[in-house]
All heavy atoms as a GROMACS GRO file, in nm:
protein
  462
    1MET      N    1  12.515   3.271  15.160
    1MET     CA    2  12.589   3.262  15.036
    1MET      C    3  12.702   3.365  15.038
    1MET      O    4  12.683   3.480  15.077
    1MET     CB    5  12.495   3.287  14.918
    1MET     CG    6  12.566   3.295  14.787
    1MET     SD    7  12.452   3.306  14.648
    1MET     CE    8  12.453   3.138  14.596
    2GLU      N    9  12.820   3.321  14.994
    2GLU     CA   10  12.936   3.409  14.993
    2GLU      C   11  12.931   3.505  14.875
    2GLU      O   12  12.884   3.471  14.766
    2GLU     CB   13  13.063   3.324  14.982
    2GLU     CG   14  13.190   3.405  14.997
    2GLU     CD   15  13.314   3.318  14.986
    2GLU    OE1   16  13.303   3.197  15.003
    2GLU    OE2   17  13.419   3.374  14.957
    3ASN      N   18  12.979   3.625  14.898
    3ASN     CA   19  12.982   3.726  14.794
    3ASN      C   20  13.090   3.690  14.690
    3ASN      O   21  13.209   3.687  14.723
    3ASN     CB   22  13.013   3.862  14.856
    3ASN     CG   23  13.003   3.975  14.757
    3ASN    OD1   24  12.986   3.953  14.638
    3ASN    ND2   25  13.015   4.098  14.807
    4PRO      N   26  13.052   3.664  14.564
    4PRO     CA   27  13.153   3.623  14.464
    4PRO      C   28  13.250   3.735  14.428
    4PRO      O   29  13.359   3.709  14.380
    4PRO     CB   30  13.069   3.582  14.343
    4PRO     CG   31  12.938   3.650  14.361
    4PRO     CD   32  12.918   3.665  14.509
    5PHE      N   33  13.214   3.860  14.452
    5PHE     CA   34  13.302   3.971  14.418
    5PHE      C   35  13.421   3.981  14.512
    5PHE      O   36  13.520   4.045  14.480
    5PHE     CB   37  13.224   4.102  14.416
    5PHE     CG   38  13.123   4.107  14.304
    5PHE    CD1   39  12.988   4.090  14.330
    5PHE    CD2   40  13.164   4.127  14.174
    5PHE    CE1   41  12.896   4.094  14.227
    5PHE    CE2   42  13.073   4.131  14.070
    5PHE     CZ   43  12.938   4.113  14.097
    6LYS      N   44  13.415   3.917  14.627
    6LYS     CA   45  13.529   3.915  14.718
    6LYS      C   46  13.643   3.830  14.660
    6LYS      O   47  13.758   3.848  14.697
    6LYS     CB   48  13.488   3.860  14.854
    6LYS     CG   49  13.400   3.956  14.931
    6LYS     CD   50  13.368   3.902  15.068
    6LYS     CE   51  13.281   4.000  15.145
    6LYS     NZ   52  13.251   3.950  15.280
    7GLN      N   53  13.612   3.739  14.568
    7GLN     CA   54  13.715   3.653  14.510
    7GLN      C   55  13.796   3.725  14.402
    7GLN      O   56  13.900   3.676  14.359
    7GLN     CB   57  13.651   3.528  14.450
    7GLN     CG   58  13.585   3.441  14.553
    7GLN     CD   59  13.518   3.320  14.491
    7GLN    OE1   60  13.526   3.299  14.372
    7GLN    NE2   61  13.454   3.241  14.574
    8ILE      N   62  13.751   3.840  14.358
    8ILE     CA   63  13.821   3.915  14.254
    8ILE      C   64  13.958   3.962  14.304
    8ILE      O   65  14.054   3.963  14.228
    8ILE     CB   66  13.736   4.034  14.206
    8ILE    CG1   67  13.613   3.981  14.132
    8ILE    CG2   68  13.816   4.127  14.117
    8ILE    CD1   69  13.517   4.088  14.087
    9ASP      N   70  13.967   4.000  14.430
    9ASP     CA   71  14.091   4.052  14.486
    9ASP      C   72  14.196   3.944  14.510
    9ASP      O   73  14.313   3.975  14.525
    9ASP     CB   74  14.062   4.123  14.618
    9ASP     CG   75  14.072   4.273  14.603
    9ASP    OD1   76  14.110   4.318  14.496
    9ASP    OD2   77  14.042   4.344  14.702
   10ARG      N   78  14.158   3.820  14.516
   10ARG     CA   79  14.252   3.712  14.548
   10ARG      C   80  14.347   3.687  14.432
   10ARG      O   81  14.312   3.707  14.316
   10ARG     CB   82  14.175   3.584  14.580
   10ARG     CG   83  14.091   3.596  14.704
   10ARG     CD   84  14.024   3.467  14.736
   10ARG     NE   85  13.929   3.486  14.847
   10ARG     CZ   86  13.835   3.401  14.878
   10ARG    NH1   87  13.820   3.291  14.808
   10ARG    NH2   88  13.756   3.426  14.980
   11PRO      N   89  14.469   3.640  14.461
   11PRO     CA   90  14.563   3.610  14.353
   11PRO      C   91  14.515   3.490  14.271
   11PRO      O   92  14.442   3.403  14.320
   11PRO     CB   93  14.694   3.577  14.425
   11PRO     CG   94  14.657   3.555  14.567
   11PRO     CD   95  14.526   3.622  14.593
   12LEU      N   96  14.554   3.487  14.144
   12LEU     CA   97  14.514   3.378  14.055
   12LEU      C   98  14.582   3.248  14.095
   12LEU      O   99  14.695   3.248  14.141
   12LEU     CB  100  14.550   3.412  13.910
   12LEU     CG  101  14.482   3.536  13.854
   12LEU    CD1  102  14.537   3.564  13.714
   12LEU    CD2  103  14.332   3.516  13.846
   13LYS      N  104  14.513   3.137  14.073
   13LYS     CA  105  14.571   3.007  14.104
   13LYS      C  106  14.641   2.954  13.979
   13LYS      O  107  14.603   2.984  13.867
   13LYS     CB  108  14.461   2.909  14.145
   13LYS     CG  109  14.391   2.948  14.273
   13LYS     CD  110  14.283   2.848  14.307
   13LYS     CE  111  14.211   2.890  14.433
   13LYS     NZ  112  14.101   2.799  14.465
   14GLU      N  113  14.747   2.876  14.000
   14GLU     CA  114  14.820   2.816  13.889
   14GLU      C  115  14.740   2.701  13.830
   14GLU      O  116  14.683   2.620  13.902
   14GLU     CB  117  14.956   2.765  13.937
   14GLU     CG  118  15.049   2.723  13.827
   14GLU     CD  119  15.086   2.836  13.733
   14GLU    OE1  120  15.094   2.951  13.777
   14GLU    OE2  121  15.104   2.807  13.614
   15VAL      N  122  14.736   2.695  13.699
   15VAL     CA  123  14.661   2.592  13.629
   15VAL      C  124  14.755   2.474  13.602
   15VAL      O  125  14.872   2.495  13.568
   15VAL     CB  126  14.607   2.648  13.495
   15VAL    CG1  127  14.535   2.542  13.415
   15VAL    CG2  128  14.517   2.766  13.521
   16PRO      N  129  14.707   2.351  13.615
   16PRO     CA  130  14.792   2.236  13.584
   16PRO      C  131  14.839   2.241  13.438
   16PRO      O  132  14.761   2.279  13.348
   16PRO     CB  133  14.701   2.115  13.606
   16PRO     CG  134  14.592   2.163  13.695
   16PRO     CD  135  14.577   2.309  13.666
   17PRO      N  136  14.965   2.206  13.411
   17PRO     CA  137  15.019   2.217  13.274
   17PRO      C  138  14.942   2.136  13.170
   17PRO      O  139  14.924   2.182  13.056
   17PRO     CB  140  15.161   2.165  13.287
   17PRO     CG  141  15.193   2.161  13.431
   17PRO     CD  142  15.064   2.160  13.505
   18GLU      N  143  14.893   2.017  13.207
   18GLU     CA  144  14.820   1.936  13.109
   18GLU      C  145  14.687   2.000  13.071
   18GLU      O  146  14.644   1.995  12.956
   18GLU     CB  147  14.799   1.792  13.156
   18GLU     CG  148  14.730   1.778  13.290
   18GLU     CD  149  14.823   1.784  13.410
   18GLU    OE1  150  14.945   1.790  13.392
   18GLU    OE2  151  14.771   1.785  13.522
   19LEU      N  152  14.622   2.066  13.167
   19LEU     CA  153  14.496   2.136  13.138
   19LEU      C  154  14.523   2.259  13.050
   19LEU      O  155  14.450   2.286  12.955
   19LEU     CB  156  14.427   2.177  13.268
   19LEU     CG  157  14.294   2.252  13.253
   19LEU    CD1  158  14.193   2.165  13.181
   19LEU    CD2  159  14.242   2.293  13.389
   20LYS      N  160  14.631   2.331  13.082
   20LYS     CA  161  14.666   2.449  13.004
   20LYS      C  162  14.698   2.410  12.860
   20LYS      O  163  14.652   2.476  12.765
   20LYS     CB  164  14.785   2.519  13.068
   20LYS     CG  165  14.823   2.648  13.000
   20LYS     CD  166  14.935   2.717  13.074
   20LYS     CE  167  14.969   2.849  13.010
   20LYS     NZ  168  15.074   2.920  13.083
   21SER      N  169  14.772   2.302  12.840
   21SER     CA  170  14.806   2.260  12.704
   21SER      C  171  14.683   2.213  12.628
   21SER      O  172  14.671   2.236  12.508
   21SER     CB  173  14.914   2.152  12.706
   21SER     OG  174  14.864   2.033  12.763
   22LYS      N  175  14.589   2.148  12.698
   22LYS     CA  176  14.466   2.103  12.633
   22LYS      C  177  14.383   2.223  12.587
   22LYS      O  178  14.332   2.225  12.475
   22LYS     CB  179  14.384   2.018  12.730
   22LYS     CG  180  14.242   1.988  12.687
   22LYS     CD  181  14.225   1.848  12.636
   22LYS     CE  182  14.083   1.810  12.608
   22LYS     NZ  183  14.024   1.873  12.492
   23VAL      N  184  14.370   2.323  12.671
   23VAL     CA  185  14.294   2.443  12.637
   23VAL      C  186  14.359   2.516  12.520
   23VAL      O  187  14.292   2.558  12.425
   23VAL     CB  188  14.279   2.536  12.759
   23VAL    CG1  189  14.225   2.673  12.719
   23VAL    CG2  190  14.190   2.473  12.864
   24MET      N  191  14.491   2.531  12.524
   24MET     CA  192  14.562   2.600  12.416
   24MET      C  193  14.549   2.522  12.284
   24MET      O  194  14.534   2.581  12.177
   24MET     CB  195  14.709   2.619  12.452
   24MET     CG  196  14.730   2.715  12.569
   24MET     SD  197  14.654   2.875  12.547
   24MET     CE  198  14.763   2.947  12.429
   25SER      N  199  14.551   2.390  12.292
   25SER     CA  200  14.533   2.306  12.173
   25SER      C  201  14.393   2.323  12.116
   25SER      O  202  14.375   2.334  11.994
   25SER     CB  203  14.559   2.160  12.209
   25SER     OG  204  14.528   2.077  12.101
   26ASP      N  205  14.292   2.325  12.202
   26ASP     CA  206  14.154   2.345  12.158
   26ASP      C  207  14.135   2.482  12.092
   26ASP      O  208  14.066   2.494  11.991
   26ASP     CB  209  14.057   2.329  12.275
   26ASP     CG  210  14.046   2.186  12.324
   26ASP    OD1  211  14.094   2.095  12.254
   26ASP    OD2  212  13.988   2.166  12.432
   27ILE      N  213  14.198   2.583  12.149
   27ILE     CA  214  14.189   2.718  12.092
   27ILE      C  215  14.256   2.722  11.955
   27ILE      O  216  14.202   2.780  11.860
   27ILE     CB  217  14.251   2.822  12.187
   27ILE    CG1  218  14.162   2.837  12.311
   27ILE    CG2  219  14.269   2.956  12.117
   27ILE    CD1  220  14.222   2.923  12.419
   28ALA      N  221  14.372   2.657  11.943
   28ALA     CA  222  14.441   2.653  11.814
   28ALA      C  223  14.357   2.580  11.709
   28ALA      O  224  14.351   2.623  11.593
   28ALA     CB  225  14.577   2.586  11.830
   29MET      N  226  14.291   2.472  11.748
   29MET     CA  227  14.207   2.398  11.654
   29MET      C  228  14.086   2.482  11.612
   29MET      O  229  14.050   2.484  11.494
   29MET     CB  230  14.160   2.267  11.718
   29MET     CG  231  14.080   2.180  11.623
   29MET     SD  232  14.170   2.129  11.476
   29MET     CE  233  14.284   2.013  11.546
   30ALA      N  234  14.026   2.552  11.704
   30ALA     CA  235  13.912   2.638  11.671
   30ALA      C  236  13.955   2.750  11.577
   30ALA      O  237  13.884   2.782  11.482
   30ALA     CB  238  13.851   2.697  11.799
   31LYS      N  239  14.072   2.807  11.601
   31LYS     CA  240  14.122   2.913  11.513
   31LYS      C  241  14.149   2.858  11.373
   31LYS      O  242  14.116   2.923  11.273
   31LYS     CB  243  14.250   2.971  11.572
   31LYS     CG  244  14.304   3.087  11.493
   31LYS     CD  245  14.426   3.148  11.559
   31LYS     CE  246  14.480   3.261  11.474
   31LYS     NZ  247  14.604   3.314  11.526
   32LEU      N  248  14.205   2.739  11.364
   32LEU     CA  249  14.231   2.677  11.234
   32LEU      C  250  14.101   2.653  11.158
   32LEU      O  251  14.091   2.683  11.039
   32LEU     CB  252  14.306   2.544  11.253
   32LEU     CG  253  14.329   2.463  11.126
   32LEU    CD1  254  14.422   2.536  11.032
   32LEU    CD2  255  14.383   2.326  11.162
   33ILE      N  256  14.000   2.603  11.227
   33ILE     CA  257  13.870   2.577  11.164
   33ILE      C  258  13.808   2.707  11.115
   33ILE      O  259  13.753   2.714  11.004
   33ILE     CB  260  13.777   2.501  11.260
   33ILE    CG1  261  13.829   2.359  11.280
   33ILE    CG2  262  13.634   2.500  11.209
   33ILE    CD1  263  13.760   2.282  11.390
   34MET      N  264  13.817   2.813  11.195
   34MET     CA  265  13.762   2.943  11.154
   34MET      C  266  13.835   2.997  11.032
   34MET      O  267  13.772   3.051  10.940
   34MET     CB  268  13.772   3.042  11.270
   34MET     CG  269  13.672   3.018  11.379
   34MET     SD  270  13.689   3.120  11.528
   34MET     CE  271  13.753   3.271  11.470
   35GLU      N  272  13.968   2.982  11.028
   35GLU     CA  273  14.044   3.031  10.913
   35GLU      C  274  14.012   2.950  10.788
   35GLU      O  275  14.002   3.005  10.678
   35GLU     CB  276  14.193   3.027  10.943
   35GLU     CG  277  14.234   3.135  11.043
   35GLU     CD  278  14.380   3.125  11.085
   35GLU    OE1  279  14.448   3.029  11.043
   35GLU    OE2  280  14.424   3.212  11.160
   36LEU      N  281  13.997   2.818  10.802
   36LEU     CA  282  13.960   2.735  10.687
   36LEU      C  283  13.820   2.768  10.638
   36LEU      O  284  13.796   2.772  10.517
   36LEU     CB  285  13.970   2.587  10.723
   36LEU     CG  286  14.111   2.530  10.731
   36LEU    CD1  287  14.107   2.388  10.784
   36LEU    CD2  288  14.179   2.534  10.596
   37ALA      N  289  13.729   2.793  10.729
   37ALA     CA  290  13.593   2.830  10.690
   37ALA      C  291  13.593   2.962  10.615
   37ALA      O  292  13.522   2.978  10.515
   37ALA     CB  293  13.503   2.838  10.813
   38ALA      N  294  13.673   3.057  10.659
   38ALA     CA  295  13.681   3.185  10.590
   38ALA      C  296  13.745   3.168  10.452
   38ALA      O  297  13.708   3.237  10.356
   38ALA     CB  298  13.761   3.285  10.673
   39LEU      N  299  13.838   3.076  10.441
   39LEU     CA  300  13.905   3.053  10.314
   39LEU      C  301  13.811   2.994  10.210
   39LEU      O  302  13.817   3.029  10.093
   39LEU     CB  303  14.025   2.959  10.336
   39LEU     CG  304  14.110   2.925  10.215
   39LEU    CD1  305  14.178   3.051  10.161
   39LEU    CD2  306  14.214   2.821  10.252
   40PHE      N  307  13.723   2.904  10.252
   40PHE     CA  308  13.636   2.833  10.160
   40PHE      C  309  13.493   2.887  10.155
   40PHE      O  310  13.406   2.825  10.097
   40PHE     CB  311  13.632   2.684  10.193
   40PHE     CG  312  13.762   2.615  10.162
   40PHE    CD1  313  13.849   2.579  10.264
   40PHE    CD2  314  13.798   2.590  10.032
   40PHE    CE1  315  13.968   2.516  10.235
   40PHE    CE2  316  13.917   2.527  10.002
   40PHE     CZ  317  14.003   2.491  10.104
   41SER      N  318  13.469   3.000  10.216
   41SER     CA  319  13.334   3.058  10.211
   41SER      C  320  13.338   3.190  10.136
   41SER      O  321  13.443   3.248  10.114
   41SER     CB  322  13.279   3.079  10.352
   41SER     OG  323  13.356   3.175  10.420
   42TYR      N  324  13.223   3.234  10.095
   42TYR     CA  325  13.212   3.359  10.022
   42TYR      C  326  13.205   3.475  10.119
   42TYR      O  327  13.138   3.468  10.222
   42TYR     CB  328  13.085   3.361   9.936
   42TYR     CG  329  13.088   3.261   9.824
   42TYR    CD1  330  13.003   3.151   9.826
   42TYR    CD2  331  13.173   3.276   9.717
   42TYR    CE1  332  13.005   3.058   9.723
   42TYR    CE2  333  13.176   3.184   9.614
   42TYR     CZ  334  13.091   3.075   9.616
   42TYR     OH  335  13.094   2.985   9.516
   43ASN      N  336  13.272   3.582  10.082
   43ASN     CA  337  13.262   3.706  10.158
   43ASN      C  338  13.151   3.788  10.092
   43ASN      O  339  13.174   3.858   9.994
   43ASN     CB  340  13.395   3.780  10.157
   43ASN     CG  341  13.393   3.904  10.242
   43ASN    OD1  342  13.287   3.948  10.285
   43ASN    ND2  343  13.509   3.959  10.268
   44ILE      N  344  13.030   3.775  10.142
   44ILE     CA  345  12.913   3.834  10.080
   44ILE      C  346  12.927   3.986  10.068
   44ILE      O  347  12.891   4.045   9.966
   44ILE     CB  348  12.784   3.799  10.159
   44ILE    CG1  349  12.766   3.647  10.166
   44ILE    CG2  350  12.662   3.866  10.099
   44ILE    CD1  351  12.752   3.580  10.030
   45GLY      N  352  12.981   4.051  10.169
   45GLY     CA  353  12.998   4.196  10.165
   45GLY      C  354  13.089   4.237  10.051
   45GLY      O  355  13.061   4.335   9.980
   46ASP      N  356  13.197   4.165  10.031
   46ASP     CA  357  13.290   4.196   9.923
   46ASP      C  358  13.226   4.172   9.787
   46ASP      O  359  13.247   4.249   9.692
   46ASP     CB  360  13.417   4.112   9.938
   46ASP     CG  361  13.525   4.152   9.839
   46ASP    OD1  362  13.546   4.274   9.822
   46ASP    OD2  363  13.586   4.062   9.778
   47ILE      N  364  13.148   4.065   9.776
   47ILE     CA  365  13.080   4.035   9.649
   47ILE      C  366  12.981   4.146   9.613
   47ILE      O  367  12.978   4.194   9.499
   47ILE     CB  368  13.007   3.899   9.658
   47ILE    CG1  369  13.110   3.787   9.668
   47ILE    CG2  370  12.916   3.878   9.539
   47ILE    CD1  371  13.051   3.652   9.700
   48ILE      N  372  12.902   4.190   9.709
   48ILE     CA  373  12.804   4.297   9.684
   48ILE      C  374  12.875   4.426   9.644
   48ILE      O  375  12.835   4.495   9.549
   48ILE     CB  376  12.714   4.318   9.807
   48ILE    CG1  377  12.625   4.195   9.828
   48ILE    CG2  378  12.630   4.445   9.792
   48ILE    CD1  379  12.548   4.196   9.956
   49GLU      N  380  12.983   4.458   9.714
   49GLU     CA  381  13.058   4.579   9.683
   49GLU      C  382  13.116   4.573   9.542
   49GLU      O  383  13.110   4.670   9.466
   49GLU     CB  384  13.170   4.597   9.786
   49GLU     CG  385  13.250   4.723   9.769
   49GLU     CD  386  13.357   4.736   9.877
   49GLU    OE1  387  13.345   4.668   9.981
   49GLU    OE2  388  13.450   4.814   9.856
   50THR      N  389  13.170   4.459   9.502
   50THR     CA  390  13.227   4.442   9.369
   50THR      C  391  13.120   4.455   9.261
   50THR      O  392  13.141   4.521   9.158
   50THR     CB  393  13.297   4.306   9.357
   50THR    OG1  394  13.394   4.293   9.461
   50THR    CG2  395  13.365   4.290   9.224
   51VAL      N  396  13.003   4.395   9.283
   51VAL     CA  397  12.894   4.402   9.185
   51VAL      C  398  12.846   4.545   9.170
   51VAL      O  399  12.825   4.594   9.057
   51VAL     CB  400  12.777   4.308   9.227
   51VAL    CG1  401  12.654   4.335   9.144
   51VAL    CG2  402  12.820   4.163   9.216
   52VAL      N  403  12.832   4.616   9.280
   52VAL     CA  404  12.786   4.756   9.274
   52VAL      C  405  12.887   4.841   9.198
   52VAL      O  406  12.850   4.924   9.114
   52VAL     CB  407  12.758   4.810   9.414
   52VAL    CG1  408  12.737   4.960   9.414
   52VAL    CG2  409  12.639   4.739   9.476
   53LYS      N  410  13.016   4.823   9.226
   53LYS     CA  411  13.119   4.900   9.156
   53LYS      C  412  13.120   4.870   9.007
   53LYS      O  413  13.137   4.960   8.925
   53LYS     CB  414  13.257   4.871   9.217
   53LYS     CG  415  13.281   4.940   9.347
   53LYS     CD  416  13.420   4.913   9.398
   53LYS     CE  417  13.443   4.981   9.531
   53LYS     NZ  418  13.578   4.954   9.584
   54ASN      N  419  13.105   4.743   8.971
   54ASN     CA  420  13.104   4.705   8.831
   54ASN      C  421  12.982   4.759   8.759
   54ASN      O  422  12.989   4.796   8.642
   54ASN     CB  423  13.110   4.553   8.815
   54ASN     CG  424  13.247   4.498   8.850
   54ASN    OD1  425  13.344   4.572   8.852
   54ASN    ND2  426  13.254   4.370   8.877
   55ARG      N  427  12.869   4.768   8.825
   55ARG     CA  428  12.747   4.823   8.762
   55ARG      C  429  12.761   4.973   8.740
   55ARG      O  430  12.708   5.028   8.646
   55ARG     CB  431  12.625   4.795   8.848
   55ARG     CG  432  12.580   4.652   8.838
   55ARG     CD  433  12.449   4.632   8.907
   55ARG     NE  434  12.405   4.493   8.893
   55ARG     CZ  435  12.294   4.447   8.941
   55ARG    NH1  436  12.212   4.525   9.009
   55ARG    NH2  437  12.262   4.320   8.925
   56GLU      N  438  12.831   5.041   8.829
   56GLU     CA  439  12.851   5.185   8.814
   56GLU      C  440  12.941   5.215   8.695
   56GLU      O  441  12.928   5.319   8.631
   56GLU     CB  442  12.911   5.244   8.941
   56GLU     CG  443  12.815   5.247   9.058
   56GLU     CD  444  12.881   5.294   9.186
   56GLU    OE1  445  13.003   5.319   9.188
   56GLU    OE2  446  12.808   5.307   9.288
   57ASN      N  447  13.033   5.124   8.664
   57ASN     CA  448  13.126   5.145   8.554
   57ASN      C  449  13.062   5.119   8.418
   57ASN      O  450  13.116   5.159   8.315
   57ASN     CB  451  13.250   5.057   8.570
   57ASN     CG  452  13.332   5.099   8.691
   57ASN    OD1  453  13.324   5.212   8.734
   57ASN    ND2  454  13.410   5.007   8.742
   58ILE      N  455  12.950   5.051   8.414
   58ILE     CA  456  12.887   5.014   8.287
   58ILE      C  457  12.808   5.130   8.230
   58ILE      O  458  12.755   5.216   8.280
   58ILE     CB  459  12.795   4.890   8.303
   58ILE    CG1  460  12.881   4.770   8.336
   58ILE    CG2  461  12.714   4.867   8.179
   58ILE    CD1  462  12.802   4.644   8.360
   0.00000   0.00000   0.00000
C-alpha cells in the first residue's frame, strides 16, 4: 500500500470547470438554506438572556 502522505507534496490538480461550478452552486444553496433557517427559527440563547434581563428589572 502506498503512503498517502507522500501525495501531500504533489501540486494540486486542476478541477473541471463544470464540477467546480456545481460544487460552488451547492455551497451557495446550502448557505442560503442555513441563512433562511436562522431567519425563521428562534435564537434560544437570546430569548433566555432577554427573559433574565427583564426579570431583573422587575
